[in-house]
N, C-alpha and C positions, 0 to 999 in steps of 0.2 A: 512403540517407536515409529511404526509406520503411519500411525495417525498423526504424529508430530510432523513427519515428513510431508504428509498431505496438507497439513495446515500451512507449513512454510511454502510449499509449492503454490498453493492457491493465493497466499499473500503476495508472493512475487509475481504471479500471473497478473494479478490486479494492478499492482504498482507499475509494472512495465507496460501493461495494456493501456492503462489510462494515461500515464505520463507521455508515452510516445506520441499520442494524438492531441495533446493539449493545444499545441500551436495551431493545428488544423481546425480544431474546434473553435478556438477564439476567432480565427479568420472567418469561419462559417457564420459567426455571430456579427460579422461586419466590423470587427475591431480592427483599427488601422494596423498595418504591418509593423510599423515602428513601435507601437504599443505592445504588440505581441512579442517582439524581440526583447523589449525592455522587461516585460513580465517574465519571460523565460530566463533571461540573464540574471535578473535580480532574485528570482526564486532559487537559483543555484546558491546564492549567498544565504538565503533563508534556510536552505537545506543544510548548509555547513553549520549554521547556528543550531539547527535541530540535532545534528549529530553531536555537537559539542554539549548541548543541553542534557543529553542522555547520561553524561557523567554525573550530573547532579542528582539523578533519581535512582542510582544504583541500589539503594536500600529498599525502595518501594516498587519492586518489579511488578507485582500483581496489579497495584493501583495504576501504574503507568500504562500497562498493557490494556487494561479495561478502558481507561480514559482515552488513550490514543485510538483504539478501535472505534469508540463512539464518535470521536471527532473526525476520523477518517471516513466513516460511513456518512456522517453529516456533510462532509465536503463533496463526496461523490454524489450524494443525493442532491445537493445544491446545483452541481453541474448538470445532473439529469433533469431536474425541474426547470432550470434555465429561467428563473423568475426575472433576473436582472443581470445585465452584463457585469456591473460592478461586483455583485455577489459572486458571480462565476470567477472573476479575477481573484477576489479574496479567497475563494475556496481553492483556487490553484496554489496560492501561497500556503494555505493551511495544509493542503494535501502534501506538498513537498516537505514542509517542516515536520509534520507528524510522521510521514513515511521514514524520514531519516532518523527521527527520534526513536521510533519503535523497532526499527530493523535490528539493532544489536540485541534487544530483549527477545525478539522472536528466535534469533539464532541461539541464544543462551538456553532456551527451553530444551533444546536437543542435547545439551551438554550433560544432562542427568543420565542419559542413556549411553554415554561414552564409556567404552571399556578398552578398546584396542585401536582406536583411530578410524575404524570403519564407519562409525556413525557420522562423524564429521565429513567423511568422503561422500556419504549418502546425502547429507544436508547440502553440501556444495552442488551435488548433482541435481537435487530437487530445486534449489535456488536457480541454477543455470537453466533448467528446463522451464521454470516459470518465467524467467526473463526472456527466453527465446520464444515460447509459445504465446505469451500474453499479447505482444503486438500483432502476431499473426491472427489470433482469434478476434481481437478487437478490430483489426483492419477488415476482416471478413464481415463482421457485423456492420461496420460503417459502410463498406462497399455494397453489400447486399440489402441492407435495411436502412439504418440511420445512426447518427451519433447517439440518439436517445436509447436505441436498443443496445449499443455498446456499453453505455453507462449502466443500464439496467442489468445486463449480463454481469458486469464487473461488480455491481452492487450486491447481487446475489452471491457471487463467489466470495466477496469480502465478508459477508455475513456468515457464510459456511466456514470460512477460515477462522473468523472470530469464535464461532461456536466450538470448533475443534480445539483451538488454542486455549480457550477458557476452560474447557473440560480438562485439559492436561494440567494447566497451572493450578486449578482449584483442587484437582485430585492429588497433585504432588504436595500442595501446601497442607492438605488434610492429613497426609501420611507423615508429615514432619512433626 
């Protein structure tokens, strides 16, 4: 169970850490402020679409989690590599869509450990800690080093989160 909590914590650490500074990152790439606002606003609509799409995949949880993690890693990698501003903007949309699509599935992993309500309390705590500490750590990386270091840190944390969650879901599917 604690491994599951660590995976959820790291996932939310990355999501909050990256998303908090997307606007600042786009601005640092000399994207016009009006475009940044449009990207942030319209990506919220894309996020709603991602959350709604998760309903369609409720029977293929393992496939969705693996695929979403791969695309989430690809989007953070695209932001880190910063090859092209348009690619970075597209990766922002992909990041928002996939994050909201995969979130319910990451939470459902912990449901297997639920017996008396305490597990979900711990899940909420790890989620909240990730959301609180993600922007703080990412901000420290940006302030002290660069946006690239922030993306690299979050990329590493995302890969660790994926490894933890993959271990849990494949172990539980093997036991069924």
